[in-house]
N, C-alpha and C positions, 0 to 999 in steps of 0.2 A: 356281471359282466351288464349290472345297468350305468355303473357308470362310468361307462364304454358309449353307451348309449346316452348317458346323462349329457359327455365333453362334446360325442357326434350334434347332437340338439344343437350345444355351445356354437361348433362350428358354422354350422350349414343358416343361424342366426343374428352371427357376423356381434356389429355392437349392444343389440339387443337380446343375447341369452344373458345379463345380466334379470333383466323384469321378467322375462319368458320363458326363459328352458326347463325350471322349472312348474312353472304355471303351466305350459305342454304338458310336461310331463305329469302332475298334475288329474289337468285337465284329461287326459287320455288311461289313468291309471302307472300309469309307469315311465318311464323315458321308452323302454324301449319298444311298449306299444303302441307312444305316439308317432316316432321311427319309422312306423312299419305305416302307420298310414301317410306317412308322407306327406306333400306342400301340401295335403288336406287339413291336417293338423292345424296346422296354422294359419291358415285365414280360419277357423270356429274360431283361432284370437282377438277379433276382428281388429286387425293387427290391418296398419294400408297392404296395397297394393304393391307397389314398391317393396315391402316386407317380402312375404310372398312368393312375387318373381326373383328377390336374390335369393331365398330358404331353396327353392330352383334350381334355382344357379346351381347353386355348390355340393343339396343332395348323393349321395351317393351311397345305394343301396349296403353293400358289405363294409360301410367305410368304421362303421364298431366293429368291427370283424378285425379287418388293416391296422385297426390304430391297440386293440391289442396287440396283435405278430409284433406294431413297429413297436412296443411298450418292455412286450417277451424277450426280443434281439437283443434292443437295447440296457436292458434291467431301468425303467423307469418305471414311473408310478405315474395315475393321475393321480391330483390331489383337490379338495376343496375348499376351500376356501377357513372351515375349520381345522383341518386336522394341517392345515402351514408351515412348519416349523424354519422359516424363508428368519431372516433378519426385518424388523420394523416397517424396515423403510420399501424394502423391494417389498413388504408385502402388503406393504399399503400402496401400494404402481400395478399390482395384478390381484387389488382386492376388486377389483369393477369384470372383471372374469368371467365370474363361477364358476369357473372352470380351466385349468393350463395342468401342464406337463414340470416336471418337476424332477429334471437331473437327478438318477444315484437312489440309491433307498431309500427311502422315511420311516423312522420309525412311529410308530403309531397305538 
């Protein structure tokens, strides 16, 4: 379930996700605890008020569970860059997102 919490953090952080999602998870000991801390978690990173407000505007308490259900219903997996089996050019375009959804089964 941790990867769904991490994906939720990435969703809330937008373009800041590659630099901030893993840091946020590490700061709280897990992505789940960071998610549960809500908008206050992002403030602890010392980021701009604009990012804190952006995070808050996107935050949904049950988003990780919604994301899990979507992935199960549509047979997709959330993968990290380390597990990406896409072509080099596609992977390079997705590299900066940190987390992304890839359709279909992923060998791992």
